[in-house]
N, C-alpha and C positions, 0 to 999 in steps of 0.2 A: 794377586787382585787387592793388598793390603798395599804393597808401596804403591799404586796406585792412586788410591784412595786417603794417604798419604801425600804425595804429590800433588793430587790436588787442594789440599788444605792448604799446606805451604805457600802455594802458588795465589790462593783465597786472603793469604794474611801477609804479602807479599806488598800485592795490589793496593792491600787496607794498609796498610802500613805507604806509599808512595804517596796517599794523598790525602793519611793526616799527616806527614810533614811538608807537604805542599801548598795545606791553607795557613798561616801564619795570620796566628795574633793581628799583628799591623795592618792586615788588609781588610779585615773584618767592621763591616762599617759600622760607628758609633751609635748606639741607642739616635740619638739625636737624627740621623739622616735615612736610617734604615728605619723606626717603627714611630716612632712619637717627637711631641716635644714637649722642653720641660715645664715645667706650673709655672708661672708669676705665682713672686710672695705677695707682690703686692702689686696693685692698680696703675700703677705709672709708669711697666711700661707695656711688654710683649716681646715676645721674642721671635728669629726672622732668620732662613736663612742662604743663602747668597754663596756662589759658585764664581768661582774665577781662574786661566788660565794662565799658562806663563813659562819664561824657557827657567824658570826656580822657582822653590817655595815663594822665595819674598817676590815675586813676577807674582806672581799666582794670586797668593791671599791679600794683595796691594787690588790687584782685577776682580776680588771678593766684592772689595770695598767698596767699588768703584761703582761693580752691579749692583749691589744694596742700595747707592744714593742712586745711581741712574735709575731704577724701577719706584719707588717709590717717590722721586720728585715726575717722573710722568706719572703717577695717578693720583698725581697729586696737581697738574698738568701743569709742571714747569720745567724751565730746559736747565740742568747745570752740565755747567762748559765740560771737560777732563781736567783741563787746567786749573777746574778751580779746585776741585777734590784733589788732584795730586799734590796742592802746594798745602790741602788740608794732613794729609798721611805724610807727604815728605816732613813737619813740624811736627809727625805726633810719634811718627814709629819708629820704634830702630832693626837695625840686622837681624836680630833676638826680638822677638815679638812675647811679651811674659804676661800677659793679657790682662793689663793695668791699666791704660793707653783707655779712657772717655774722648772718642771723638766731636766734632762737632760745624757744623758746615750751616753756616750762616750766611744765604744771597740773600736777593730782592725777592720778595715771597714763597722765602722755605727758609727755611730753618730749625734740625737736624742737630737728634746729641742720641748713640749710641756706642757698644761698648764691644769692640769680639771676645770670647770668653771661652771658645773651643777652635778648633777645626781639625777638616782629615786632608789626606793627600793622597792621592795615585798617578802612578804614572802613566804618559801619553806615548803611546807609540804613535801619535799621531804629525805634524807639525810642531805642535808645544810639545815640553817634554813635563808636563806637571798641570793636575788636575785641584783641583784647594774646594770645598765647601767650610765656609766659616758660620757657627750658630752664632748670631750675633743676641744680645738686648738691646730694644730701639723704642722711646726713649716717647708717651704719648704727648707731653708736653715738655721741652726743651731744660723749663723753668724751672717745673718741677717732681724729681726725677727721681727714685734712691732703689741707684743700682743694687742686685746681689749676685757675688763674691761665691758664685759655686764651685765646683771641687767635684774631682772627676777621680773617677778607676777601672781598675778592669779589674776586676775581683767579685769576682760572688755568693763566696760563702755553703752554708748551708741549702741558699737555693738549688742549688745546682745539684748539689751530693742526692739531696731528698728527691728529686725528680730523677738521675738514672739513678735508685737505687728503688722503684718506680719499676722503669723502663729503661733498660743501657741506650745511652744514647742519650734516654732527655734531655737533659742536661746539660751538653754539651749541645744542641741545638737552641734549649731555650737561651744559653749565652752567645750566641751567633753567630758557634760553627758549626754550618750543617753539617755541612761532609763527612766531619768527622763524626757526627749522629751518629748519621747515617749510612758509615760504613760500621760502626760499633755495632749499631743496630741489628744492622744486613749479617755480623757475624756469626752476632751470639745464634738470631734466628737460623743462618749454616751450622753448627757447629750444634746445633737443639733438634735441628732436622737429622746431622746427621749421629746423633744419640738416639734418635728414636728408629732411624732405617736397619742403622748394625745389631741393637737389639733386637727386634721385629726379625729381622735375618738368624742373626744367630739362634734364637730362638722357634725359629724353621728347621735348623737344621739338629740342634738337640731332637726335636721331635720326629723326625726324621728315622734317628740313630735309633729310634725307638720302636722303629716300623721298622726295623732291612733287620735278616740274617746276616747280612752275604756283609764278613770282616772287612772284606777293601775299601766299600761304601762305607762302614761303619769310622774308619779310616779319615777316610777323606771326610765327612759330616763332622768329624771330628778337629779334624785339620780344618775346616772354612769357620767355622763352631768360635774354636779356636781366634780365629785374624775378621774373625764380626769383632768379640771378647776387643783385643785389644786396642780396635781403630775407634769402639765406644768411649775404654779409656781414656785413647788420646784427645778429641774431643769433650770429653767430663770434662779433660786439666783444659785445655783452648778456652773452652765457654768462662770456669772456673777464674782464668788468666788474662781474659778478656775483663770480664763482672767485677773485676778487682783494680786494673787497670780502669778500667774509666768510672767505681770509684774515686780515685786520686785522683787522675783529670778534671774530675769535677769539681773537685775544691780547688782544686791546685795552679789547674790552665787558668790563664789573663782571656777573657773575655770580650766582648764587642763593647770601648767602652759604655762608661754610661754617670751619671751623677750619682753626686751619695744623696738620698730625700731620708732614710729611715734608718732604720734598724738592722744591724748585719752581725751574723758569723763569720768571720774568718779568720784563718790558720794562722799561727805564730811558731813557729820557731826560732829557736836562741842554740847557743852552740852548749847550755845546760840541761834544755827541754823542748817540747816541740808541743804542741797542743792547738781551743779554737781559745779564737776571745769572741770578745763581745764588744762592736766600734756601734755607739748612739752616734748621729750624723740628729751635728742639731740647725 
């Protein structure tokens, strides 16, 4: 029976590990796409997301710009040709977009200024190879705008740690790794259930030993009680190891890309020391 329980535990851990490995942080949607847009620091611009498709990352990003301009122009009741938009893109972009470019579309009845500040790509299994979502800062008045230079990070510091310390997996889910968080939480629940069940069965066998004088039965119950104790100890060790992994991962593993906006604690690793650093974002 002990081999059966150990085999089941190994199967569960292997399944959880496969799911953990399958969720690459680079595939996690950034916060501005999955949850909420940043808050503007002044009233001269607003944030907007546009999507483009293409056979390369560059083409998909450019088509996202085309989609942004087309949508805004349509809302203003103005037609802007793809040629006009493409000419602006061609004179403003390079193969490697460093997000320092400010685009200006100036056509009859429409003057538009915007700045891309972040993007997210996904492989498309269909006709196009890439989907691209771009986060833009768009000016209300192109002649009077103060764009913000946002910085982005995949680190969450203590935000994930204290959550995972309270509820295993919560920190991972908070950081956007939902599958990983659910695996950790499910693993802890499974192991906790194993601890309770095996301890209950062990106690039951110990009780039966005191209720019989049959030597053969006493030996059988004693062996079963030992087996339950061994399985319980394996579950305790597994729960402790998984909880420790949960804490380390909550601090060190990258999460959904987010913008720096306040004070945070981040892990610091150097050749001669390791610790927690305080990062203050202005």
